[in-house]
One Martini backbone bead per residue (centre of mass of N, CA, C, O) as a GRO file, in nm:
protein
  361
    1MET     BB    1   0.100   0.030   0.017
    2ASN     BB    2   0.042   0.387  -0.068
    3PHE     BB    3   0.108   0.688   0.136
    4SER     BB    4   0.255   0.930  -0.025
    5ARG     BB    5  -0.024   1.105  -0.118
    6VAL     BB    6  -0.154   1.245   0.124
    7SER     BB    7  -0.031   1.541   0.110
    8HIS     BB    8  -0.159   1.592  -0.174
    9LEU     BB    9  -0.455   1.566  -0.099
   10GLN     BB   10  -0.476   1.823   0.079
   11ASN     BB   11  -0.450   2.029  -0.165
   12LEU     BB   12  -0.753   1.971  -0.281
   13TYR     BB   13  -0.842   2.136  -0.017
   14ARG     BB   14  -0.946   2.429  -0.061
   15THR     BB   15  -1.011   2.711   0.132
   16ASP     BB   16  -1.190   2.869  -0.097
   17LEU     BB   17  -1.404   2.596  -0.087
   18ALA     BB   18  -1.497   2.522   0.209
   19THR     BB   19  -1.714   2.764   0.211
   20ARG     BB   20  -2.039   2.855   0.236
   21PRO     BB   21  -2.201   3.150   0.229
   22ASP     BB   22  -2.467   3.072   0.367
   23GLN     BB   23  -2.333   2.948   0.619
   24ALA     BB   24  -2.138   3.188   0.707
   25SER     BB   25  -2.396   3.403   0.736
   26CYS     BB   26  -2.600   3.281   0.957
   27ARG     BB   27  -2.356   3.282   1.183
   28PRO     BB   28  -2.172   3.482   1.353
   29GLY     BB   29  -1.836   3.351   1.369
   30ILE     BB   30  -1.924   3.105   1.185
   31ARG     BB   31  -1.758   2.830   0.997
   32LEU     BB   32  -1.890   2.597   0.772
   33ASN     BB   33  -1.801   2.283   0.658
   34TYR     BB   34  -1.930   2.100   0.389
   35LEU     BB   35  -1.717   1.861   0.387
   36GLU     BB   36  -1.818   1.775   0.715
   37SER     BB   37  -2.103   1.684   0.669
   38ARG     BB   38  -2.327   1.433   0.729
   39VAL     BB   39  -2.180   1.215   0.931
   40LYS     BB   40  -2.232   0.863   0.981
   41ILE     BB   41  -2.197   0.630   1.255
   42LEU     BB   42  -2.169   0.283   1.336
   43VAL     BB   43  -2.224   0.129   1.644
   44LEU     BB   44  -2.072  -0.186   1.749
   45ALA     BB   45  -2.108  -0.386   1.998
   46GLY     BB   46  -2.053  -0.680   2.133
   47HIS     BB   47  -2.350  -0.773   2.131
   48HIS     BB   48  -2.398  -0.724   1.830
   49VAL     BB   49  -2.182  -0.918   1.717
   50ARG     BB   50  -2.304  -1.183   1.859
   51GLU     BB   51  -2.583  -1.157   1.722
   52LEU     BB   52  -2.485  -1.127   1.408
   53LEU     BB   53  -2.222  -1.346   1.449
   54GLY     BB   54  -2.182  -1.654   1.386
   55TYR     BB   55  -1.971  -1.913   1.346
   56ARG     BB   56  -2.066  -2.028   1.083
   57GLU     BB   57  -2.106  -1.760   0.942
   58CYS     BB   58  -1.812  -1.667   0.975
   59ALA     BB   59  -1.676  -1.901   0.819
   60ASP     BB   60  -1.791  -1.799   0.545
   61VAL     BB   61  -1.654  -1.525   0.550
   62MET     BB   62  -1.361  -1.630   0.575
   63ARG     BB   63  -1.348  -1.792   0.326
   64GLN     BB   64  -1.389  -1.557   0.128
   65ALA     BB   65  -1.151  -1.378   0.230
   66LEU     BB   66  -0.922  -1.583   0.167
   67THR     BB   67  -0.995  -1.604  -0.132
   68ASP     BB   68  -0.954  -1.298  -0.201
   69LEU     BB   69  -0.665  -1.277  -0.110
   70ALA     BB   70  -0.541  -1.498  -0.307
   71ARG     BB   71  -0.660  -1.308  -0.564
   72GLY     BB   72  -0.612  -0.987  -0.479
   73GLN     BB   73  -0.884  -0.834  -0.353
   74ILE     BB   74  -0.703  -0.806  -0.092
   75GLN     BB   75  -0.531  -0.549   0.087
   76GLN     BB   76  -0.218  -0.592   0.290
   77PRO     BB   77  -0.024  -0.530   0.545
   78LEU     BB   78   0.158  -0.550   0.791
   79ARG     BB   79   0.154  -0.529   1.103
   80THR     BB   80   0.165  -0.295   1.357
   81VAL     BB   81   0.386  -0.278   1.640
   82VAL     BB   82   0.328  -0.139   1.975
   83LYS     BB   83   0.598  -0.152   2.230
   84PRO     BB   84   0.634  -0.015   2.507
   85ARG     BB   85   0.815   0.049   2.753
   86ASP     BB   86   0.677  -0.096   3.038
   87ALA     BB   87   0.427  -0.221   2.929
   88ALA     BB   88   0.139  -0.429   2.969
   89GLY     BB   89   0.149  -0.413   2.644
   90PHE     BB   90   0.008  -0.402   2.305
   91MET     BB   91  -0.015  -0.267   1.975
   92GLY     BB   92  -0.224  -0.319   1.687
   93LEU     BB   93  -0.210  -0.235   1.326
   94MET     BB   94  -0.483  -0.316   1.080
   95PRO     BB   95  -0.484  -0.272   0.749
   96ALA     BB   96  -0.735  -0.259   0.476
   97TYR     BB   97  -0.838  -0.356   0.128
   98SER     BB   98  -1.141  -0.326  -0.063
   99PRO     BB   99  -1.412  -0.269  -0.263
  100ALA     BB  100  -1.584  -0.226   0.005
  101GLY     BB  101  -1.324  -0.109   0.170
  102TYR     BB  102  -1.191   0.017   0.455
  103GLY     BB  103  -0.967  -0.099   0.726
  104LEU     BB  104  -0.919  -0.069   1.094
  105LYS     BB  105  -0.733  -0.221   1.347
  106ALA     BB  106  -0.723  -0.143   1.701
  107ILE     BB  107  -0.518  -0.341   1.923
  108CYS     BB  108  -0.508  -0.438   2.260
  109ILE     BB  109  -0.268  -0.640   2.437
  110THR     BB  110  -0.332  -0.783   2.766
  111PRO     BB  111  -0.235  -1.051   2.952
  112GLY     BB  112  -0.358  -0.960   3.246
  113ASN     BB  113  -0.672  -0.941   3.209
  114PRO     BB  114  -0.798  -1.217   3.302
  115ALA     BB  115  -0.730  -1.184   3.606
  116ILE     BB  116  -0.966  -0.931   3.589
  117GLY     BB  117  -1.204  -1.016   3.378
  118LYS     BB  118  -1.060  -0.962   3.090
  119ASP     BB  119  -0.994  -0.912   2.784
  120ALA     BB  120  -0.697  -0.902   2.615
  121HIS     BB  121  -0.873  -0.780   2.393
  122GLN     BB  122  -0.869  -0.423   2.289
  123GLY     BB  123  -1.100  -0.248   2.057
  124GLY     BB  124  -1.124  -0.144   1.709
  125VAL     BB  125  -1.324  -0.136   1.399
  126LEU     BB  126  -1.275   0.043   1.108
  127LEU     BB  127  -1.505   0.173   0.856
  128PHE     BB  128  -1.468   0.256   0.506
  129ALA     BB  129  -1.538   0.406   0.231
  130ALA     BB  130  -1.427   0.353  -0.093
  131ASP     BB  131  -1.514   0.631  -0.246
  132THR     BB  132  -1.473   0.860   0.024
  133GLY     BB  133  -1.370   0.759   0.326
  134GLU     BB  134  -1.601   0.739   0.504
  135PRO     BB  135  -1.716   0.670   0.801
  136LEU     BB  136  -1.926   0.388   0.904
  137ALA     BB  137  -1.774   0.201   1.142
  138LEU     BB  138  -1.774   0.088   1.486
  139VAL     BB  139  -1.614  -0.211   1.608
  140ASN     BB  140  -1.587  -0.453   1.830
  141ALA     BB  141  -1.278  -0.619   1.855
  142SER     BB  142  -1.309  -0.839   2.068
  143ALA     BB  143  -1.553  -0.983   1.923
  144VAL     BB  144  -1.415  -1.024   1.641
  145THR     BB  145  -1.169  -1.174   1.741
  146GLU     BB  146  -1.312  -1.415   1.878
  147ILE     BB  147  -1.474  -1.517   1.621
  148ARG     BB  148  -1.273  -1.511   1.372
  149THR     BB  149  -1.050  -1.693   1.483
  150ALA     BB  150  -1.223  -1.946   1.530
  151ALA     BB  151  -1.336  -1.958   1.237
  152VAL     BB  152  -1.054  -1.998   1.092
  153SER     BB  153  -1.006  -2.273   1.238
  154ALA     BB  154  -1.255  -2.412   1.115
  155VAL     BB  155  -1.150  -2.395   0.829
  156ALA     BB  156  -0.890  -2.539   0.867
  157THR     BB  157  -1.010  -2.807   0.981
  158GLY     BB  158  -1.173  -2.878   0.723
  159LEU     BB  159  -0.902  -2.885   0.534
  160LEU     BB  160  -0.702  -3.077   0.740
  161ALA     BB  161  -0.854  -3.271   0.873
  162ARG     BB  162  -0.992  -3.542   0.922
  163PRO     BB  163  -1.307  -3.632   0.851
  164ASP     BB  164  -1.319  -3.816   1.141
  165ALA     BB  165  -1.268  -3.590   1.322
  166ALA     BB  166  -1.387  -3.552   1.687
  167GLU     BB  167  -1.148  -3.504   1.900
  168LEU     BB  168  -1.112  -3.235   2.137
  169ALA     BB  169  -0.831  -3.028   2.224
  170ILE     BB  170  -0.779  -2.769   2.484
  171VAL     BB  171  -0.541  -2.508   2.532
  172GLY     BB  172  -0.717  -2.310   2.723
  173THR     BB  173  -0.955  -2.097   2.933
  174GLY     BB  174  -1.036  -1.864   2.765
  175VAL     BB  175  -1.175  -1.703   2.512
  176GLN     BB  176  -1.040  -1.879   2.283
  177GLY     BB  177  -1.105  -2.158   2.395
  178ARG     BB  178  -1.420  -2.119   2.397
  179ALA     BB  179  -1.457  -2.038   2.101
  180HIS     BB  180  -1.344  -2.296   1.971
  181ALA     BB  181  -1.565  -2.483   2.073
  182HIS     BB  182  -1.794  -2.337   1.922
  183ALA     BB  183  -1.684  -2.342   1.629
  184LEU     BB  184  -1.637  -2.656   1.604
  185ALA     BB  185  -1.933  -2.736   1.687
  186ALA     BB  186  -2.065  -2.572   1.443
  187THR     BB  187  -1.878  -2.728   1.195
  188ARG     BB  188  -1.873  -3.015   1.348
  189PRO     BB  189  -1.858  -3.335   1.459
  190LEU     BB  190  -1.855  -3.414   1.807
  191THR     BB  191  -1.764  -3.639   2.087
  192GLY     BB  192  -1.543  -3.444   2.232
  193ILE     BB  193  -1.411  -3.242   2.508
  194ARG     BB  194  -1.081  -3.126   2.617
  195ILE     BB  195  -0.956  -2.929   2.894
  196ALA     BB  196  -0.673  -2.708   2.957
  197GLY     BB  197  -0.467  -2.563   3.223
  198ARG     BB  198  -0.315  -2.405   3.487
  199ASP     BB  199  -0.615  -2.412   3.611
  200LEU     BB  200  -0.834  -2.646   3.708
  201ALA     BB  201  -1.077  -2.465   3.804
  202ARG     BB  202  -1.103  -2.321   3.535
  203ALA     BB  203  -1.150  -2.573   3.357
  204ARG     BB  204  -1.406  -2.657   3.499
  205GLU     BB  205  -1.564  -2.410   3.444
  206ALA     BB  206  -1.550  -2.418   3.133
  207ALA     BB  207  -1.677  -2.708   3.115
  208ALA     BB  208  -1.949  -2.640   3.234
  209GLU     BB  209  -2.025  -2.413   3.039
  210LEU     BB  210  -2.002  -2.587   2.775
  211THR     BB  211  -2.203  -2.800   2.842
  212GLU     BB  212  -2.456  -2.607   2.846
  213GLN     BB  213  -2.402  -2.490   2.540
  214LEU     BB  214  -2.329  -2.784   2.437
  215ASN     BB  215  -2.376  -3.093   2.247
  216VAL     BB  216  -2.114  -3.171   2.434
  217PRO     BB  217  -1.873  -3.330   2.595
  218VAL     BB  218  -1.700  -3.177   2.877
  219THR     BB  219  -1.352  -3.198   2.999
  220ALA     BB  220  -1.141  -3.172   3.256
  221THR     BB  221  -0.787  -3.145   3.297
  222GLY     BB  222  -0.468  -3.168   3.463
  223SER     BB  223  -0.340  -3.188   3.170
  224VAL     BB  224  -0.215  -3.183   2.852
  225PRO     BB  225  -0.160  -3.481   2.793
  226GLU     BB  226  -0.441  -3.575   2.874
  227ALA     BB  227  -0.601  -3.398   2.663
  228VAL     BB  228  -0.433  -3.504   2.397
  229GLU     BB  229  -0.493  -3.785   2.424
  230GLY     BB  230  -0.636  -3.902   2.119
  231ALA     BB  231  -0.655  -3.655   1.955
  232ASP     BB  232  -0.749  -3.498   1.647
  233ILE     BB  233  -0.787  -3.217   1.784
  234VAL     BB  234  -0.587  -2.916   1.837
  235VAL     BB  235  -0.574  -2.634   2.072
  236THR     BB  236  -0.383  -2.335   2.109
  237ALA     BB  237  -0.487  -2.080   2.369
  238THR     BB  238  -0.241  -1.880   2.475
  239ASN     BB  239   0.022  -1.674   2.664
  240ALA     BB  240   0.263  -1.825   2.612
  241ALA     BB  241   0.639  -1.836   2.583
  242GLN     BB  242   0.626  -2.148   2.606
  243PRO     BB  243   0.585  -2.459   2.556
  244VAL     BB  244   0.265  -2.668   2.557
  245LEU     BB  245   0.350  -2.849   2.308
  246ARG     BB  246   0.430  -3.195   2.229
  247ARG     BB  247   0.501  -3.443   2.009
  248GLU     BB  248   0.471  -3.698   2.205
  249TRP     BB  249   0.146  -3.635   2.246
  250LEU     BB  250   0.093  -3.693   1.945
  251ALA     BB  251  -0.099  -3.828   1.715
  252ALA     BB  252  -0.144  -3.962   1.439
  253GLY     BB  253  -0.314  -3.717   1.239
  254THR     BB  254  -0.306  -3.455   1.375
  255HIS     BB  255  -0.469  -3.145   1.434
  256VAL     BB  256  -0.337  -2.807   1.455
  257ASN     BB  257  -0.428  -2.501   1.640
  258ALA     BB  258  -0.217  -2.220   1.646
  259VAL     BB  259  -0.301  -1.913   1.834
  260GLY     BB  260  -0.143  -1.748   2.078
  261ALA     BB  261   0.132  -1.682   1.908
  262CYS     BB  262   0.221  -1.331   1.782
  263LEU     BB  263   0.531  -1.336   1.859
  264PRO     BB  264   0.870  -1.392   1.805
  265ARG     BB  265   0.920  -1.471   2.131
  266ASP     BB  266   0.673  -1.671   2.112
  267ARG     BB  267   0.544  -1.999   2.232
  268GLU     BB  268   0.354  -2.328   2.196
  269ILE     BB  269   0.553  -2.487   2.012
  270ASP     BB  270   0.761  -2.726   1.944
  271THR     BB  271   1.016  -2.814   1.741
  272ALA     BB  272   0.941  -3.100   1.670
  273THR     BB  273   0.664  -3.029   1.549
  274MET     BB  274   0.762  -2.809   1.341
  275ALA     BB  275   0.946  -3.021   1.188
  276GLU     BB  276   0.701  -3.249   1.113
  277ALA     BB  277   0.494  -3.076   1.022
  278ALA     BB  278   0.241  -2.950   0.832
  279VAL     BB  279   0.248  -2.611   0.738
  280PHE     BB  280   0.006  -2.360   0.790
  281ALA     BB  281  -0.150  -2.041   0.673
  282ASP     BB  282  -0.275  -1.727   0.636
  283SER     BB  283   0.040  -1.607   0.621
  284ARG     BB  284   0.359  -1.610   0.529
  285GLU     BB  285   0.453  -1.330   0.605
  286SER     BB  286   0.362  -1.355   0.902
  287VAL     BB  287   0.518  -1.598   0.988
  288SER     BB  288   0.820  -1.480   0.895
  289ASN     BB  289   0.766  -1.224   1.121
  290GLU     BB  290   0.572  -1.333   1.391
  291SER     BB  291   0.629  -1.641   1.453
  292GLY     BB  292   0.759  -1.809   1.713
  293ASP     BB  293   0.720  -2.101   1.637
  294TYR     BB  294   0.885  -2.068   1.369
  295LEU     BB  295   1.140  -1.905   1.436
  296LEU     BB  296   1.261  -2.070   1.677
  297ALA     BB  297   1.285  -2.327   1.530
  298ALA     BB  298   1.474  -2.228   1.313
  299GLN     BB  299   1.704  -2.152   1.519
  300GLU     BB  300   1.696  -2.488   1.592
  301GLY     BB  301   1.689  -2.621   1.286
  302ALA     BB  302   1.359  -2.598   1.184
  303ALA     BB  303   1.325  -2.581   0.851
  304ASN     BB  304   0.979  -2.536   0.775
  305PRO     BB  305   0.792  -2.472   0.526
  306VAL     BB  306   0.523  -2.348   0.410
  307ARG     BB  307   0.295  -2.505   0.220
  308ALA     BB  308   0.029  -2.322   0.286
  309GLU     BB  309  -0.242  -2.135   0.231
  310LEU     BB  310  -0.568  -2.122   0.273
  311GLY     BB  311  -0.643  -1.982   0.005
  312GLU     BB  312  -0.504  -2.207  -0.171
  313LEU     BB  313  -0.695  -2.429  -0.088
  314LEU     BB  314  -0.959  -2.277  -0.179
  315THR     BB  315  -0.838  -2.240  -0.487
  316GLY     BB  316  -0.654  -2.504  -0.576
  317THR     BB  317  -0.314  -2.428  -0.563
  318ALA     BB  318  -0.295  -2.630  -0.316
  319ALA     BB  319  -0.199  -2.866  -0.088
  320GLY     BB  320  -0.261  -3.066   0.177
  321ARG     BB  321  -0.309  -3.331   0.306
  322ALA     BB  322  -0.122  -3.643   0.250
  323GLY     BB  323  -0.217  -3.812   0.511
  324ASP     BB  324  -0.347  -3.971   0.790
  325ASP     BB  325  -0.056  -3.956   0.952
  326GLU     BB  326  -0.040  -3.659   0.937
  327ILE     BB  327   0.075  -3.367   1.066
  328THR     BB  328  -0.108  -3.078   1.119
  329LEU     BB  329  -0.052  -2.701   1.104
  330PHE     BB  330  -0.200  -2.408   1.216
  331GLU     BB  331  -0.086  -2.071   1.181
  332SER     BB  332  -0.227  -1.828   1.381
  333LEU     BB  333  -0.244  -1.456   1.344
  334GLY     BB  334  -0.417  -1.275   1.195
  335LEU     BB  335  -0.615  -1.055   0.974
  336ALA     BB  336  -0.719  -0.774   0.833
  337ALA     BB  337  -0.907  -0.916   0.621
  338GLU     BB  338  -1.095  -1.039   0.836
  339ASP     BB  339  -1.191  -0.783   0.968
  340LEU     BB  340  -1.304  -0.645   0.719
  341ALA     BB  341  -1.509  -0.855   0.656
  342ALA     BB  342  -1.666  -0.858   0.922
  343ALA     BB  343  -1.736  -0.557   0.922
  344THR     BB  344  -1.897  -0.554   0.663
  345TYR     BB  345  -2.108  -0.763   0.739
  346LEU     BB  346  -2.207  -0.616   0.983
  347TYR     BB  347  -2.293  -0.351   0.857
  348GLU     BB  348  -2.497  -0.461   0.657
  349LYS     BB  349  -2.678  -0.617   0.861
  350ALA     BB  350  -2.744  -0.382   1.054
  351THR     BB  351  -2.869  -0.203   0.843
  352ARG     BB  352  -3.098  -0.395   0.763
  353LEU     BB  353  -3.203  -0.437   1.087
  354GLY     BB  354  -3.137  -0.186   1.285
  355ALA     BB  355  -2.866  -0.202   1.418
  356GLY     BB  356  -2.738  -0.023   1.654
  357THR     BB  357  -2.552   0.304   1.671
  358ALA     BB  358  -2.608   0.617   1.571
  359ALA     BB  359  -2.371   0.878   1.482
  360ASP     BB  360  -2.220   1.165   1.486
  361PHE     BB  361  -1.898   1.278   1.299
   0.00000   0.00000   0.00000
């Protein structure tokens, strides 16, 4: 994306054209700029997002977004990460463009938030009109990230897991662990879910909650190996800096969705798994610049190139699983294209249904 012409564009708005005489003369001392008038923005809170965007529905939206990205119909740069010294977390800035409009997600990730009952992800997704650049919507980014991340993993699981894979293990008891249980249960038949975390009490709480919400038995386990043993599908959704999943715990043919580590210094997956698995990505560029799972394993001698992006699998330009015994791993980093697609879908649906709160801007 070329932003070099921004200063030039400012010159197009000549000050001698900016004020209409009839507006300027109606109230002494006040000059109204007609180029700035009558802009409405639709605000979609977290509850609006959850009401309007189910997991199965979002998986369809993500499938199309990843296809469009692979075909060059969505443009996005790498995210910009702002990590101030001594800050409690960091901020990610994620812009994207498609013919439907511009999008920008500003998201603050604060690992300590779950301990005080808050989502680690806090922020907003801004949607702008493609033809005028006017702001159209401000969407709660916590809810968008929660749903679309799990929905993309559901898409990856559909593409990469064995067709009969039905036993799910989740490492992580927070927002993403629970969201992945919902997304996978909504998009494929499951015979059981096992969940593990650092705190067995929290794992039991999550299991009880999910059992009430899903038509699937959910069990808390005391350790990751116990949860993973015999699982067909594994999700890692933690804020760990060191591996929480090891190759010797995985059965042949397992599919792994690695979700939690999104910085080059952090990892959830050990080197042995990264060396042996067939690795897939939402974006090769993101993996080679941002994934600690991938980069730290490479530093330890496990240089295992990404086999394909999900969009390439969806468009049929690359191959997925090579056999029933192969371990497949989806390295999920999250893309601005996904946020743009989710925000566009939400804006259009909310406008059609009269949902959300409109405000002058």
